[in-house]
C-alpha positions as CSV (number, residue, x, y, z in Angstrom):
1,M,-2.4,8.5,11.0
2,K,-1.3,9.8,7.6
3,V,0.5,7.8,5.0
4,C,3.6,10.1,5.3
5,D,3.7,9.4,9.1
6,I,3.5,5.7,8.6
7,A,6.2,5.9,5.9
8,E,8.5,7.7,8.3
9,K,7.8,5.5,11.4
10,L,8.2,2.2,9.4
11,S,11.1,3.5,7.2
12,L,9.0,2.8,4.0
13,K,10.4,3.8,0.7
14,P,7.9,5.7,-1.5
15,L,7.5,4.3,-5.0
16,S,4.5,6.5,-5.9
17,L,3.5,9.1,-3.4
18,A,0.5,10.8,-4.9
19,D,-1.3,11.9,-1.6
20,S,0.9,11.5,1.4
21,S,-1.6,13.2,3.6
22,R,-4.2,10.5,3.1
23,E,-5.4,9.1,6.4
24,V,-4.8,5.4,7.2
25,T,-7.6,4.0,9.3
26,G,-6.9,0.2,9.2
27,A,-5.0,-2.4,7.3
28,Y,-5.6,-5.4,5.0
29,I,-3.2,-8.1,4.0
30,G,-3.7,-10.2,0.9
31,D,-2.3,-11.2,-2.4
32,L,-5.4,-12.6,-4.2
33,L,-6.7,-9.4,-5.9
34,S,-10.3,-10.4,-6.2
35,W,-10.3,-11.2,-2.4
36,V,-8.8,-7.8,-1.6
37,M,-11.3,-6.0,-3.8
38,G,-14.1,-7.6,-1.8
39,R,-12.7,-7.2,1.7
40,A,-10.3,-4.3,2.0
41,E,-12.0,-1.2,3.3
42,S,-11.7,2.5,2.4
43,G,-8.7,4.0,4.3
44,D,-6.9,0.7,4.8
45,A,-3.2,0.3,4.2
46,W,-2.9,-2.8,1.9
47,I,0.1,-5.0,2.4
48,T,0.9,-7.3,-0.5
49,I,3.7,-8.9,-2.5
50,M,1.8,-8.4,-5.8
51,S,3.4,-5.9,-8.1
52,N,1.7,-6.0,-11.4
53,V,-0.3,-3.1,-12.8
54,N,-3.6,-4.6,-11.6
55,I,-2.8,-3.6,-8.0
56,I,-3.6,0.0,-9.1
57,A,-7.2,-1.0,-10.2
58,V,-7.8,-2.9,-7.0
59,A,-6.5,-0.1,-4.8
60,S,-8.7,2.4,-6.7
61,L,-11.8,0.2,-6.4
62,S,-11.2,-0.5,-2.7
63,D,-10.2,3.1,-2.0
64,V,-7.3,2.0,0.2
65,S,-5.0,4.8,1.5
66,C,-1.8,3.1,0.3
67,I,-0.3,-0.1,-1.0
68,I,2.7,-1.4,1.0
69,L,4.9,-3.8,-0.9
70,S,6.7,-6.1,1.5
71,E,9.8,-8.2,1.0
72,N,11.5,-5.6,-1.2
73,V,9.0,-6.1,-4.1
74,E,9.5,-3.6,-6.9
75,I,7.1,-2.2,-9.4
76,D,8.0,-1.2,-13.0
77,D,8.2,2.4,-14.1
78,E,4.9,2.2,-16.0
79,T,3.0,1.0,-12.9
80,A,4.5,3.8,-10.9
81,K,3.4,6.3,-13.5
82,I,-0.2,5.0,-13.6
83,A,-0.3,5.0,-9.8
84,L,0.6,8.7,-9.7
85,Q,-2.0,9.4,-12.3
86,K,-4.7,7.5,-10.3
87,Q,-3.6,9.1,-7.0
88,I,-2.5,5.8,-5.5
89,N,0.3,5.8,-2.9
90,I,2.7,2.9,-3.1
91,L,5.5,2.2,-0.7
92,K,7.9,-0.6,-0.1
93,T,9.7,-2.3,2.7
94,S,12.3,-5.0,3.1
95,L,10.2,-6.5,6.0
96,T,8.2,-9.7,5.5
97,T,4.5,-9.3,5.2
98,Y,4.1,-10.6,8.8
99,E,6.7,-8.1,10.1
100,A,5.2,-5.2,8.2
101,S,1.8,-6.0,9.6
102,V,3.0,-6.3,13.2
103,F,4.8,-2.9,12.9
104,L,1.8,-1.3,11.2
105,S,-0.5,-2.5,14.0
106,K,1.6,-0.7,16.5
107,V,1.2,2.7,14.8
108,I,-2.4,2.8,13.6
């Protein structure tokens, strides 16, 4: 399923939508960046509450399809700008991390 389809089905708000046609093939949930780098797989949707600029580097190194920020987490304008430059999709939801993962598991 594509990032744009997941965004529509889960009512996710795009914060940086660089490649909405990117395929999502799985999911990874985590907030410890070094852990995510070593365990998230290419094509995963990564659900986190982390919002600093380092999520861009982790997403790029892990080649995830998108970052989903749960619990209404926001990113600053600079992080959004860098995400677009690096072709990283970032979306947000008001759902808890658990709720977002449950809903995501039903669509991928």
